[in-house]
N, C-alpha and C positions, 0 to 999 in steps of 0.2 A: 468338546469341539473347540479348536483354536485356529483363528485365521493366521496364515503366515504373512510375512512382509510381501512376498510375491503376489499373494492373493489380494492384499490391500492395494498393491501397485496396480494390478489389473482392474480392480474395482474403480480406482480413481482415473485411470487412463483409458479404459476400454468401454466402460458402461455408459450408455446414453443417459441413463438416470441412476447415478450412484446412490441416490436416496433410497432406492428399493433395497439394495444390499445392506445399507446402514440400518434401515428399519428392521430388516430381517435379523441382523445382528442384535438389535435391541430386543426384539421379541424372543430370541433364543437365550437371552441373558448374557451374551458375549460382551456387550458394551459395559454392563454393570460389573462383570467379572474382571475384564482385562483393560478397560479404558475409562478410568474414573474421571478423567478430565472431560470427556464427552458426557458421561453419565450425569455429571453435576449440572449440565445445562437443561436436563429434562425436568419440567415442572417449574422452571424459573419464569414467572410472569413478566410481561412487558406492557408498556403503555399501549392500549388499544388504538390510540390515535395514529401511532407510527407502525405498530405491529399487531393488527387485528387478527392475524392468523394464529396467535397463541404464544406458547412458551419459547424459550431461546432455541431449543432443539428443532422445532418445526421450521422456522425461517433458515436455520443453518442448513437443513436438508434442501430447502428450496434454492438457497444460494449455491449449494454444491451442484445441483442440476443445471443452474444457469451457467456456472463456471465450466461445466462439461460441454455445454453448447458453445460457449465462447471459444474454448480451446479447439474443439472439433471444427468449428466454422472457419477459424483462422487457419488451422492445419490443412483444411480442404480447399482453402482459398474461396470460400463461399461468402456468407454474410459478414461475419466478424463484427467488430464494433465500428459503426459507421457514423459519419457526420451527416448534416442535413443534405449535403449534395450527393450522398450515397457512396462516398469513398471511404475505404477502411482507414482508421486512424492508427492501427497497429501494423506491425510487420505481417506479411502474407503467410508466414509460417512460424510456429513456435518450435523450439527444440524440445526434446523429452524433458530436459532439466527445467526449462521454462514452464512446461505443462505441469510437471509435478509440483513446482513451486506454487503455481496458481491454484491447483486443486487442494494441496495440503494447506496452503495459506487460507483458502476459503473455508475449509473444514474447521480450522482453528481460530478464525478471526474473532469470534465472540466468546472465547474461553474465559475471558476476564469478567464476563457479566455475572456469573454466580457469586463472585466475591464483592461486586460493587452495586448490585441491584438493590434499591431501597426506595421508600417513599421520600420524596424531596419536594420542597416548595418551588413552584415555577409560576411567576406572575400571580402570586397569592393563592394558587391552587396546589394541593398535594398531588404529585404525579409519580408514577413509577419511572425511575431514571437509573441509568447505569454509568454515572459520571466516572471518567477515568478508566473505563474498562479496557481501552487499548493497551495502556502500559501494564495494567493488572493482568492482562492475558499473556504476557511474555513468559513468565515462569511456567504456568501450566502448558504452554505451547512447547517450551523446551523439554519438559518432562515427557510429554506425549510423543514428541518427535524422537527423543532418545530411545523410547521403547520400540519404535518402528524401525530404527536403524536404516534410514534411507540415505544417510550421508550428510556431511556438514553443509554442502552447498544447497541441498534441498531444504535442510532445516533452517538455514539462514533466510531463505526465501519465505518460509512459513512464518518465521518470527517477524520479518519485515511486514508481511501482510497483516498480522495481528496488531502490530504497533502502529501501522501507518495507513490502514485501509480507509480511514475517514479523511485523510489529508486532501485528496483532490476536491472533495465537496467543501471542506473547511476553507480552502484557499479561494475557491470560486465564490462562495457566499461572502467571505470577508471582502473580496474585491468589489462586489456589488454593494454591500452594505456600507463600507467605509469609503467608497469612491476611489479605489486605488487606480493609479495611472498604469499604463502598460508596463512601464519600467518597474514599478513596485511589484506587480504581479510576476513579472519575469524573474526578478531577483528572488522572490519567494519560491518560485519553481526551481531555480538553480540551487537554493539551499536544500530543498527537498531531495533533489537528485544526489547531492553530496551526502545527505543523511542515509539514503538507501543503497548507495554504491557498495559493492559491485552488482547488486541485484538490478535487473533491467526495469526501467520505468514501465515497460509494456506489461510486466508481471503485476506491478502495482495497479495499473489502470484496469487490468482484467479482474483482479480480486475486488477492487472497489466497485466495478460495475456489477459483478456477481452479487455483492452485498446489496447494492441498490435494487437488483432484480428479485432478491429473496423476500419479497413482500407481496401482499395482495392488493395494495393500493393502486389506483389507476396510473399514476405517473411511473410506477415500476414496470408497467407493461408497454408504455409509450415508446415509439421509435426514438433512437438516438440516446446518447448519454452525455449531456452538456458539460458536466464537470470534467469528464475525461477528454472530451473533444477540445475544450479550451486548453487544457494542460498539454495535450499532444500537439496542437497547432502552435503553441508557444515554443515548445521544445524544437519542433521542426523549423520554425521561422528564425529562431536565434541560435540554432545548432547547439543547443545546450547539452546534448548527449554525446558530443564528440569527445569531450574530456571533462566530465563533471567534477573531478577532484583535482584537476591541474590548476595550480595557482596562475594568476595572470602574469606574475613576474617570477622568473627562475632565479636560482642561485647565481648563475652567470650574469644576469641582468644587475643584480645587487652588487656583485663583485666589481662590475664595470663602474659602479658608482662609488667604489672605495670601501665597501662594507666587507669585512673579513668573515669567512665562514665561522659559524658558532651560534651560540644562543641568541645574540643580537639579530643575526640574519633571520633566524626562525621567528623571532618576535615581530620583526618588520613585515615579513610575509603574512603573518596572521593579522596584523593591523590592516594591511592592504586588502586582504580577503574580506575582512569584516566591513570595511568601507565599500568594497565592491558589492557585497550582499545587501547593503543598505541603499545601493543605487548612487552612491557618492562618486564612484569610479566606474567608468564604462569601457575604457580602452587602455591598452598597454601604455600609451603615451601619457594619459592622465595619471596612471599609477606611478610612472617614473617621476613626473612633476610633483606628485604628492610626496614621494620619498625625498626628493631634493629639498622640498620645503621643510620636511621633518628634520633633515640633517643640518639645516641652517639654524635651527633653534638652539 
């Protein structure tokens, strides 16, 4: 027995609990035979403080069911991902591409854990940790997606989900721990949107929340998703998703300052964008003045 791409597609997009189908595939030996990247997650222990539910395979299935609920809720304009005031922080409807990216990205998000899980000291105590599993998961995600043949757009969403699913939480914790200003957090979000482009940030937030929900800890079941809420509200407030990869200065702007097209123009644009990401430049006018000072040197 072999599942076709169409059957996997239906499982991911139509099933209310895709975990049932995946668990059946495991019981029938299909996972072991056809999907070694998923098989590798079975039996990989996790730190019980963060994942008391068991090995990597178990919370992967829990996350997948959570992702199905998120996609279905948004698609039906029901609950979706909401902030404390009860308003959805994502678009009211996902496209089929968005939905597949969310589901496949959630299924693949911990594929790097088998290669990185080990006992490691933390605060003087040996703990089970999977340091760097995000980047380590990229290659197994690529090979898994290539086997399914969903298409490059879907694959890139899954790869982004694997590589960046922890980023909303990392940014929010860093902002609290290090006392970031709103500008610092906004610039970090802008850099993240550049990193994941052209994948929608909605897809990233959905995968990140699905990962958050794929645990049995009390906070995983609590209403709201603060990491995603803060990221979404910042994007909306500062219109960061209107042109996430568009430089603040264009070639025409630099030509008006007497800079000829070529490598030097590209270098200056990169310098300006780096200063923008650091919060040193906020407006086009400030960028132009920065270039003028650079040219006087």
